[in-house]
Structure formats: structure tokens, C-alpha cells
N, C-alpha and C positions, 0 to 999 in steps of 0.2 A: 149275605155273602154274594159277591158278583160271580157271574158265569165265567169260566175260563176263556181267555182271549185266544183265538186262533190266529196265528201269524199269517199274513197274506203270502202267497207264493209269487213267483215271477210272472210277468205278463204273459197272457196267452199268445200262442204262436201267431195268431191272426193280427195281434196288436203290433207285431214287429215286421209285418209284410210291407212291401212297397219301397220305392226309392226316395220318397219325399217324407217330410215330417208329417206325422198323423197324431193329433192330440188324443191322449187316452183319458185325461182329466183336465178340466179347465176351471179356474176360479177367478172371480173378480172382486177386488176390494176397492172401495171408494173412500177417499180422504178429503175432508173439508178443512178449512183453516181455523175454525172456531173463533173465539172472541178477538184474538189478535190477527186474524186472517193469515196465519202462518201455520202450515201443517205440522211442522216439527215442534213448534212452541206450544200450540194450544189446539191442535187438530183432533179430529175423531176419525177412527178407521172402522169401517163396517163392511163385512163381506156380503155378497149378494144373497146368501142364504141366512144371514143374520147370526150365524154361529160365532163369528168374530165381531165384537162390538166393543171397542176400547178407546179410551182417551190417550192421546199422545202428548208427551211433555219433553221439553229440552232437559238433558241431564245437567246437573250442577256444574260439571266441568266445562260446559259450553254456555254457561250463564243462565240456565233455567232453574226451576224449582225442584226438578227431579221427582215430582210427585206422580209421575205416570211412566209408562214404558216408552221406549223410543225405537226408531227404525233399526238401530244397530242391535238392540236386544232381540227384536223380532227376527232379524236376519240371522243372528247367531243361533237362535232356537231352531229356525228352519234348516240351517246348514247342519247342525248337530244331529237333528232328528233324521234327516235324509241320509247322512253318512252312517249313522247307527243302523238304519234299516238295510243299507247296502252291505255293511260289514256282517250283520246278522245273517243275511242271505248267503253270503259266501262261506260263512262259518258252518251253517247247516249243510251246505253242499259238501263240506269236508267232514261231516258228521261230528262237528264240535258244538258244544253247548254255548249259545250266545248270551245266556242269562246274566253272567257277570259283567258283560261289556257295558262301559259307559263312554260317552263322548262329550268332552268339554270344548266348546267353541269360544274363542276370544276374538272379538272384532274390535279393531282399533280404527278410529276416525282421525284423519290428520291431513296435513298439507302435502301436496305433490311438489317436491323441490324443483321439478322440471318446468312447470308452468304456473305454479302458485294456486292451482285448483285443489280439489279434495280427493283423497283416496281412502280406500278401506284396506287394511291388512287383516288377514285371517289366520289364526293358529288353531289347529285341532289337537287336543290331547286325548288319546285313547287309553282308557283303563281296561285292562283285561287280566285280572289276577291269575297267576300261575301258568300263563301261556308261555311256551317256549318262543323267544324272540325270532328264532329262525323259522318257526312255523307261522308266526304272526306276520312277518314282513311281506311275504307274497300275497297274503290275504288283504293286508292294508293297501297294497298296490292295486289289487283287483277291485276293492271297494272304491278306491279313488277313481278308477276308470269307469265304474258303474254309476256312482252317485251323480245325478245331474247338477247339484250345487257345485260339486268339485269340478265337474266338466265345464261349467259356466265360468268358474274362477280361472281356469288355465286356458280355456278356448275362447271365451267371450260368449255372448248369447244374442241371437237376433232380437232387435228391439225396434218398435215403431212408436212414434209420438204423433198423435192425430188431434187436430182441433175439432172437438165434437160438434160444434154448432154448424160447421160447413162440411164436415167429413173430409177435410183436407189433411193429408199426412205430410207433416213438415220435415220429419226425419224418419229414416228407415235404415237402421244399422244392422247389417248382417254380421255374423260371427267372424267371417273371413275378411270382411271389408268394413271395419269399424269407422273408417273415415268417409264412407259413402253417404251422401245426403240426397234424398230423392223427394219429389213431390208426387203424392199419390191421391187419387180420388177413389171413391167407393167402387166405381165400375172398372177401375184398372188396378188390380191388386199388386202388380209389379211394374212400376213405371221406370223409364230410363233415368239414370242419375242426372240431376240438373246441374250439379257442380260437385267438385271434389276438392277437399282441402289439400294444400301442398304437402 
């Protein structure tokens, strides 16, 4: 029989200090293209610590064989797990039992009618048997403001894309300025924007 699992508490006060972003945990996952040189269709994803090591396959709806997981499933799992953790935390703060809570995340991949590109739509369905909806509603709002996946969905998230061979950052998208494109070298962490989309 396994040992009881102790739920982690909120970050220590020192983790929240300062005026700029300070990482508490960082992970790196590397994806290769596999036999077809296409990460979604035949890739392999492996984390730097080796705990995650899985094949990626295109779902049947997108023309693949569906014999492996795909980025949308992984994103749905991460989103649901993170929101569940946030909701469990706020439930405990109100001395409510989070054990019955379930979170179901549905991620839809489709076309953006605005520009023909691709978009993800996310729906979360929270199961919490016997909870009074009037009690649950403010807790769901607090979890939404706490969960970093949810914050990413409605605020955007800072993203950089760097060409590893030369250390050249070709894009650096901040949450507040998603249209900003910068060129960055390793010794200049925040370069001036080179150009801006109209």
C-alpha cells in the first residue's frame, strides 16, 4: 500500500518577492521529428530528466493513425491538472474537502476565421458533487485567477524563439505586446524591437 500523499501548500513568501518574474520551477522538453521529420506526425518528446518520454502521433481527425498521444491531449492534461491544483488550494483555504473535485479539459484544434491560421479553444468542466453553486462560483473565479494555464489563456504568455546554433532570438513575444518581434543575442537579454507588425 502506498504512503499517503501530502498535498503541497502555496509557494513560500520568498518565492513571491520582487517586481519581476522569478522562476520557481523550470522544465525542458525536446521534440524531434521522427521517421517523417514531423514532430506532430511521428515525433518523440523527452524531458530533460527523462521522466517524460513518449511518441507523438497525429490524431485520426487530422489524417494520422492516432496510435500515440498528441500536443492537444498533453495540453489538456496540463491545463486540467493545474486548474485542479488551484481549485483544491482555494477549497482548502475555505475548509472544504477537495477530494471529490474533477476537472475535464476539452481542447479543440481548428482554423482561425480571421486569418486562416490555427487556434485552440479550451473548455473546462468542473465536477464537484454536492457543492452549492453559490459557494463554488467565487472559488472557481479565484482558481481561474490563480492557475497559470488559465492566466496564459486570457493574458497570453511571454515567449521567445531562438535559433540554437547561433544563439539568435528571432522572436520575443511578451504577454502585453504579442505583436512585438525582436532580435536578441545571448549577451543582450532584452533587445530593442527590430520591427513591429501593423
